N, C-alpha and C positions, 0 to 999 in steps of 0.2 A: 147324788147329791143327799145322801142320807147323814153324813158327817157336818157337824155342825159346832163352829169356834167362834167366838167374837171376835172383832178385829182388833179391841184393845188388848187382847192377850197375846196376839202376833206383834203388836207394838213393845211389850213388854220383852217377848224373847229377841226380838231385832236388837233392842237398846243393848240388851247383856251380848250379842254377839259383836255389835259395834264397839262395846267398850273394852272388849278383851283385844281386838285387832286394831284399834285406834286411841292412843292415848289423849288426842286433844277432845273428845266428844265429853261433853259435860251435860248434866240431865239436872232441870230445874222442875220444881213443880210448886202449886199452890195448896198446899195443905190436905192434896187429894192422892196420894201416891199408891193406897193399896186400890183405889177405883182406877187410875188411871193406868195403873200396873208398872209404875216406872219403881216401884219398890223392887222388882227385881232388879233392877239397875243398881238400887240404893243397898241392895245387901251383897253384890258382887264389888261395887267400888264404891264404897261410902266417902271417899274423900272427894272424890266427881260429882257428890249428889249435892244441890241445894234445896231446901224448903222455903222459901221465902215466906210463907203462910198465906192467909185468904187475901191475898191483894195482887191480882192479875196484872195492873198496871208494873207492880215492881218486878214482877215475873220477864216480864217483857223488856223493861228496862235494863235488868240485869245481866238479860240474855243477851242485848246489845252491846252492851261494854264488854262480856266475856269474847263477843265476836270480834271488838276491834284489837282485842289482844291475842290474836290468832284460833281460839277456841271455837270448836264446833256445838253449838248448844241446842239441845232438844228442850222447848219449853211446854209443860203439858199441864192442861187444864180440862174442864168441862167446856165444849164448844160454845155455849151461850156466852159464858163470860169471858173465856180466851179472845175471842172475836168481838164481842159487844161492851163489855167492862176495857178492855185494853184497846179498842181501835185506834185513839189518835197516837200512842205509844207505837203500835205496830206501823202506822201511816210514817209518822215523822221519823221515829228513830232506828225502826227496821229497813221500812222498803224504801224509802225517800234516798238514805245512803245505800242502799243494796248491800246490808250486812246479810252474812253467813249464818243467819238465825233460823231454825225449824222450830214450827209450832206446831205442834201435836195435840190434836181436839179429840178429845172423845165423847160418849156422851150425846152425839148430834142426833139430830132427826127427832120423830117422834115415838121413836121405837125405846127411848128412855124410860117410857112409859107412866109408872105411877109417880114418877116426880112432878109431872102435870106440865103446864104451859110454862112456865116461869125457868124450867131447864130444858123444854125441848127448843133446841136451836132450830130456825127453819129458815132462817136468813143468812146464816156463816158463809156460804157459798156465794152467795152475792154479795155480800160486805168486802170478802176476800177476794173476789177477782174485778172490783172496780178498782183496785190499788193498783199501780204500775211497779212493774218488775215483781209481783208475787206469783209464784207457780201455786197452783191450787190442785190438789189431788184427793179422791175420795173412791178408796178401794172397795170392791165388791165382795172379798172373802180374805180370810186369815192369808192364803198363801200370795195374795196379790198384794196385800197390808204392809207382810214383812218385806216382800221385795221394794216396794215404794219406799219404806223408811231406809233401807240399805241404798239404794239409789239417790235418794234425799240427802244423805250424808256425805254424798261424791259430788253432790251439785254445787257449787259456789254461787249462792244466794238465798235470799228468803224464799222457804216454802211454807206451806198450809197445807198439814195431812189431816182429814175429816175421818174419824173412827168412831165404831158404834158400842154401845154397851151391851145389847143382845146377841146371843148366840145365831149364828147366820149359816146358810149352808154353804160348803167348801164347794167350791165351782170349777178352780184350775186344780192340775196337776203340778203340785212342785217340783217332779223330777222332770218337767217337761214345760216350764213356764217361765219368760223372758218379759221383762218389764222395762218399758223405756218412757222417760218423760215426754208427754206430748203425742205418743202414739195410741190409739184406741185399738181394741182387739175383734177382729171378727171370729165370733163365737159358733154361730151357724148362716150358711149361707142361705138366699130365696129369691124370690123374682117379684112376688107381688105386693110388699111391703118390706119396711124396716124399722125394727123396735131399738131405739139407740137409748141406752140404759146405763145407769151411774149408780154404785154402792148397793145397797140391800135390793134394789129395783132389777139388778141381773137375773138374780135368781127367778123372780116373778116374770121376766122377759122369756125365759127360757120354757117355764111352765107354760105361756100363753102361745108360744111357739107350738108346743106339742099340742095343745086343744085345738089351734086353727088347722093344724095338719090333720087330722081327725075331719075337718069339714074341708079337705081339699085345698086350704088357702097355705100359700109357701111364703114364710116370713123370715127375712134375715136378722140376725140380733146382734148386735156391736157394742160392746163394754167399753163405755169410753172413762177411764180411769183418773185421767187427767183432763178435769174442766179448763184451764188455763195455764199453758197455752191449750187450744181444743185442736185435734188432728182434723183440718179441715178437708183433705184429701179423701178421707174414709167417709165422711159425712156427704161431699160433694159426690161422689162414686156411688154412694148409696142412693142418692137420689135421681142420678140420671138413670140408674140402672134398675131400681124398684120403682120409682114414681111418686111414694109416699113414704111420709116419715113419722113414726111415733115415737115421741120422748117420755122417758120413764123417771121419777126423781122422788127422794123421799124428802123433801125442800119444799118452799113455798114456789107455785107456780112462776113467780116471777122474779126473773133473776138470778137463776141457776143455770141448770142443763139446756132445758127447756128454751131459755131466752139466748143461750148462746148457740145454740144449735140453730135457731130462727135466723139469727145475725147471719150467720155464714150462710143458709137458706136464699135470703133475701138479697145478699149480695152477690151470690154467685148461681144458685140452681134453684130459683123460687120452684117449690111444690107443693100439693096439699100436706099440711102438717097437722097434727092432733098434739098436745100435751097433759101427759097425766101425772099431777104431782097436787099438794096440797094447795086449794084454791083459795090463797090469800088470806087466810084464817088462822087465828091462834089454835095450839091444840088441847088436849084437857086429860085429866088424870084416868088411865085406865090400863090393862096389859097392852103390850105392845103390838100382839098379834092384833089383837081387838079393835086399837086405833087404825092399825093399818086397813081394816075392813072399813071402820066407819069414816074414814078419809079418803076411801076409794083407791088406795095402792095396793090392788091384787092382780093376778092374773085374768082374773075374769074382766076387770076393769079394761086392762090392757087389749082384749080379745074384742072387748067392744068397740075401743077407739081403733083399734086395726080394720074392723069393718067399716067404721063411719069414715075415714081417711081414705080406703080403696073406693068408696062410692063418689068421692071427689077429684077423683082420677082423670 
């Protein structure tokens, strides 16, 4: 995992590929195209690019209109504003009529860094997963992000894709990777406990597994890229076979991956569980790596959580 690429970079590359192969692809942005990487699509296909200005409500409303005309719009902005400022338009004008709109939101999580709490979306997964008809995807690396965008274009309905600003380790092999909406990926098998991770925390989960192996603790690692619909089968099997679950996410501990996994376990296979995420507080300005440390989103914290949950088996 020495190579690092930001998932927003993969988004820009995927849009260029989609634009070449599908003339119905239209990209919209809220005056952030250099940051969201939609500028790559704009350079190639300016006639299918729309900058609505700093107005996320109009961004989503315009995308909804284009979808009713048969287009496949990708609406892009920072996650905080794409999901927060435009919530009502997403709910009533996109999800309720189940229009074919893709919302690709960059700069999610605390790894936005120095931009501070006002730009660090820690609630976006929770907001999006409570909306009926909405698919919610949180890729772990650039390979997964590009495939998620390509698959989202094929899917007929609203999709939310969460992307990051900072460079993250490349985990998956682009020559041997298959993405399917709603299907988790078993990265490493194990028998003592399972870490179910999403987004940037997948790399931390793999590092934690290596640290635990040095102490003789054998841990399974699962990458859940689709938060909704979540892969119940892979979660239930992990609970049955390892008897303990730890979740890991760069998101508020409330409403995200941990909550979604807890719902599955409570209804199907209750086992001891620990959740690693931001403890229902706002972020602060700082370097991304430093903030991950401050808020406990590290391999070391996952090691501690795994040891705690094993004691409760």
